[in-house]
VOPAFI-48906 format. One record per residue (C-alpha): residue number from 1; residue in one letter; x, z, y. Coordinates in Angstrom, 3 decimals. Layout:
// VOPAFI-48906
+-----+-----+----------+----------+----------+
!   n ! res !        x !        z !        y !
+-----+-----+----------+----------+----------+
! NUM !   a !        X !        Z !        Y !
...
+-----+-----+----------+----------+----------+
***
This chain:
// VOPAFI-48906
+-----+-----+----------+----------+----------+
!   n ! res !        x !        z !        y !
+-----+-----+----------+----------+----------+
!   1 !   x !  -71.713 !  -46.859 !   14.578 !
!   2 !   x !  -71.854 !  -44.705 !   17.711 !
!   3 !   x !  -70.875 !  -41.645 !   15.667 !
!   4 !   x !  -67.855 !  -43.475 !   14.240 !
!   5 !   x !  -66.743 !  -44.538 !   17.722 !
!   6 !   x !  -67.181 !  -40.976 !   19.035 !
!   7 !   x !  -65.149 !  -39.614 !   16.150 !
!   8 !   x !  -62.334 !  -42.116 !   16.784 !
!   9 !   x !  -62.304 !  -41.329 !   20.506 !
!  10 !   x !  -62.265 !  -37.614 !   19.767 !
!  11 !   x !  -59.312 !  -38.062 !   17.370 !
!  12 !   x !  -57.464 !  -40.198 !   19.942 !
!  13 !   x !  -58.011 !  -37.535 !   22.616 !
!  14 !   x !  -56.769 !  -34.837 !   20.218 !
!  15 !   x !  -53.656 !  -36.911 !   19.461 !
!  16 !   x !  -52.995 !  -37.352 !   23.191 !
!  17 !   x !  -53.524 !  -33.599 !   23.684 !
!  18 !   x !  -51.000 !  -32.771 !   20.951 !
!  19 !   x !  -48.466 !  -35.244 !   22.371 !
!  20 !   x !  -48.812 !  -33.658 !   25.821 !
!  21 !   x !  -48.303 !  -30.158 !   24.402 !
!  22 !   x !  -45.151 !  -31.412 !   22.660 !
!  23 !   x !  -43.839 !  -32.980 !   25.863 !
!  24 !   x !  -44.662 !  -29.902 !   27.980 !
!  25 !   x !  -43.052 !  -27.467 !   25.541 !
!  26 !   x !  -39.888 !  -29.500 !   24.825 !
!  27 !   x !  -37.534 !  -27.220 !   26.779 !
!  28 !   x !  -39.768 !  -24.205 !   27.349 !
!  29 !   x !  -37.977 !  -21.547 !   25.267 !
!  30 !   x !  -39.029 !  -19.265 !   23.634 !
!  31 !   x !  -41.310 !  -21.960 !   22.258 !
!  32 !   x !  -43.728 !  -19.909 !   20.182 !
!  33 !   x !  -44.009 !  -17.006 !   22.613 !
!  34 !   x !  -44.807 !  -19.460 !   25.410 !
!  35 !   x !  -47.246 !  -21.442 !   23.261 !
!  36 !   x !  -49.100 !  -18.175 !   22.643 !
!  37 !   x !  -48.907 !  -17.275 !   26.338 !
!  38 !   x !  -50.362 !  -20.649 !   27.359 !
!  39 !   x !  -53.121 !  -20.349 !   24.730 !
!  40 !   x !  -52.035 !  -23.248 !   22.510 !
!  41 !   x !  -50.869 !  -21.412 !   19.383 !
!  42 !   x !  -54.186 !  -20.026 !   18.129 !
!  43 !   x !  -56.051 !  -23.282 !   18.834 !
!  44 !   x !  -53.807 !  -25.370 !   16.584 !
!  45 !   x !  -54.056 !  -25.953 !   12.854 !
!  46 !   x !  -50.907 !  -25.669 !   10.729 !
!  47 !   x !  -50.655 !  -29.467 !   10.558 !
!  48 !   x !  -50.973 !  -29.737 !   14.350 !
!  49 !   x !  -48.221 !  -27.121 !   14.799 !
!  50 !   x !  -45.974 !  -29.119 !   12.471 !
!  51 !   x !  -46.721 !  -32.279 !   14.453 !
!  52 !   x !  -45.931 !  -30.613 !   17.786 !
!  53 !   x !  -42.663 !  -29.129 !   16.525 !
!  54 !   x !  -41.696 !  -32.524 !   15.133 !
!  55 !   x !  -42.070 !  -33.854 !   18.709 !
!  56 !   x !  -40.160 !  -30.918 !   20.245 !
!  57 !   x !  -37.226 !  -30.800 !   17.808 !
!  58 !   x !  -36.830 !  -34.513 !   17.093 !
!  59 !   x !  -33.954 !  -36.213 !   18.870 !
!  60 !   x !  -33.460 !  -39.362 !   16.805 !
!  61 !   x !  -36.876 !  -39.653 !   15.168 !
!  62 !   x !  -35.213 !  -38.761 !   11.871 !
!  63 !   x !  -36.912 !  -35.495 !   10.962 !
!  64 !   x !  -40.322 !  -34.095 !   10.204 !
!  65 !   x !  -41.369 !  -30.452 !   10.257 !
!  66 !   x !  -41.987 !  -29.516 !    6.659 !
!  67 !   x !  -42.810 !  -25.802 !    6.701 !
!  68 !   x !  -43.623 !  -23.092 !    9.200 !
!  69 !   x !  -43.083 !  -19.617 !    7.766 !
!  70 !   x !  -44.852 !  -16.842 !    9.620 !
!  71 !   x !  -44.206 !  -13.182 !    8.891 !
!  72 !   x !  -44.863 !  -10.052 !   10.894 !
!  73 !   x !  -41.449 !  -10.161 !   12.506 !
!  74 !   x !  -40.520 !  -13.832 !   12.867 !
!  75 !   x !  -41.555 !  -17.435 !   12.578 !
!  76 !   x !  -39.171 !  -20.005 !   11.073 !
!  77 !   x !  -39.521 !  -23.766 !   11.249 !
!  78 !   x !  -37.966 !  -25.910 !    8.524 !
!  79 !   x !  -37.564 !  -29.667 !    8.712 !
!  80 !   x !  -36.926 !  -32.468 !    6.260 !
!  81 !   x !  -34.724 !  -35.349 !    7.265 !
!  82 !   x !  -36.316 !  -38.682 !    6.476 !
!  83 !   x !  -33.186 !  -40.233 !    4.946 !
!  84 !   x !  -32.137 !  -37.567 !    2.464 !
!  85 !   x !  -35.079 !  -35.195 !    2.033 !
!  86 !   x !  -32.944 !  -32.149 !    2.902 !
!  87 !   x !  -34.886 !  -29.075 !    3.981 !
!  88 !   x !  -33.104 !  -27.195 !    6.799 !
!  89 !   x !  -33.919 !  -24.371 !    9.206 !
!  90 !   x !  -34.285 !  -25.865 !   12.678 !
!  91 !   x !  -35.804 !  -23.111 !   14.811 !
!  92 !   x !  -36.435 !  -19.404 !   14.427 !
!  93 !   x !  -38.094 !  -16.974 !   16.803 !
!  94 !   x !  -38.883 !  -13.286 !   16.412 !
!  95 !   x !  -41.897 !  -11.471 !   17.858 !
!  96 !   x !  -39.863 !  -10.374 !   20.897 !
!  97 !   x !  -39.110 !  -13.986 !   21.816 !
!  98 !   x !  -35.453 !  -14.021 !   20.674 !
!  99 !   x !  -34.873 !  -17.550 !   19.367 !
! 100 !   x !  -32.271 !  -19.566 !   17.499 !
! 101 !   x !  -32.036 !  -23.355 !   17.411 !
! 102 !   x !  -30.058 !  -25.468 !   14.922 !
! 103 !   x !  -29.093 !  -29.136 !   14.674 !
! 104 !   x !  -27.832 !  -30.886 !   11.538 !
! 105 !   x !  -26.017 !  -34.097 !   10.632 !
! 106 !   x !  -27.048 !  -36.636 !    7.979 !
! 107 !   x !  -25.296 !  -34.609 !    5.258 !
! 108 !   x !  -27.310 !  -31.511 !    6.140 !
! 109 !   x !  -24.379 !  -29.702 !    7.756 !
! 110 !   x !  -25.202 !  -27.540 !   10.768 !
! 111 !   x !  -23.582 !  -29.207 !   13.776 !
! 112 !   x !  -25.032 !  -27.121 !   16.619 !
! 113 !   x !  -26.344 !  -23.592 !   17.033 !
! 114 !   x !  -27.783 !  -21.965 !   20.151 !
! 115 !   x !  -29.626 !  -18.703 !   20.755 !
! 116 !   x !  -31.584 !  -17.048 !   23.545 !
! 117 !   x !  -28.597 !  -14.864 !   24.491 !
! 118 !   x !  -26.822 !  -18.017 !   25.680 !
! 119 !   x !  -24.338 !  -18.163 !   22.806 !
! 120 !   x !  -23.780 !  -21.592 !   21.239 !
! 121 !   x !  -21.354 !  -23.340 !   18.947 !
! 122 !   x !  -20.860 !  -26.872 !   17.756 !
! 123 !   x !  -19.010 !  -28.354 !   14.805 !
! 124 !   x !  -17.843 !  -31.792 !   13.882 !
! 125 !   x !  -17.175 !  -32.751 !   10.284 !
! 126 !   x !  -14.806 !  -35.225 !    8.697 !
! 127 !   x !  -16.612 !  -38.454 !    7.922 !
! 128 !   x !  -19.046 !  -38.015 !    4.998 !
! 129 !   x !  -17.606 !  -34.633 !    3.987 !
! 130 !   x !  -18.474 !  -30.995 !    4.457 !
! 131 !   x !  -15.057 !  -30.152 !    5.924 !
! 132 !   x !  -15.101 !  -28.935 !    9.535 !
! 133 !   x !  -12.653 !  -30.885 !   11.696 !
! 134 !   x !  -13.606 !  -29.395 !   15.078 !
! 135 !   x !  -15.254 !  -26.187 !   16.301 !
! 136 !   x !  -16.096 !  -25.053 !   19.822 !
! 137 !   x !  -18.240 !  -22.187 !   21.131 !
! 138 !   x !  -19.517 !  -20.718 !   24.375 !
! 139 !   x !  -16.815 !  -18.007 !   24.336 !
! 140 !   x !  -14.137 !  -20.684 !   24.799 !
! 141 !   x !  -12.925 !  -20.782 !   21.209 !
! 142 !   x !  -11.744 !  -24.267 !   20.203 !
! 143 !   x !  -10.329 !  -25.115 !   16.786 !
! 144 !   x !   -9.261 !  -28.454 !   15.379 !
! 145 !   x !   -9.360 !  -31.931 !   16.833 !
! 146 !   x !  -12.394 !  -33.908 !   17.933 !
! 147 !   x !  -13.573 !  -36.921 !   15.945 !
! 148 !   x !  -13.465 !  -39.881 !   18.278 !
+-----+-----+----------+----------+----------+
***
């Protein structure tokens, strides 16, 4: 019985540890470069990395990190949305720390893009369609009318 209790406590502590990493890293871009710098990256299993990125990238508790692709040059994080099972790129970072972040609507359309150079754009779509009704970016370009 003592061994079972120890195991449960150890798992609870690990869960708390993972939650704290997720909270600490939420706005600490470049995420992966900094996780490596702080010593987290190599200590985590693939499932723990998925869990942490689900915490970091989740705004409305509607997505789950599905895949983390690692190659020599970059790491890409794909998510599945709970409602429609769409698989979308959410975050990408190369070995130099250049990153790109994406947000998507319920239809899987990309609604926001931001990169480490400071460039961003956002789109709004006509209700339940894939037609862009509004576009704005960090260079001051504005097209269309906002959905209110």
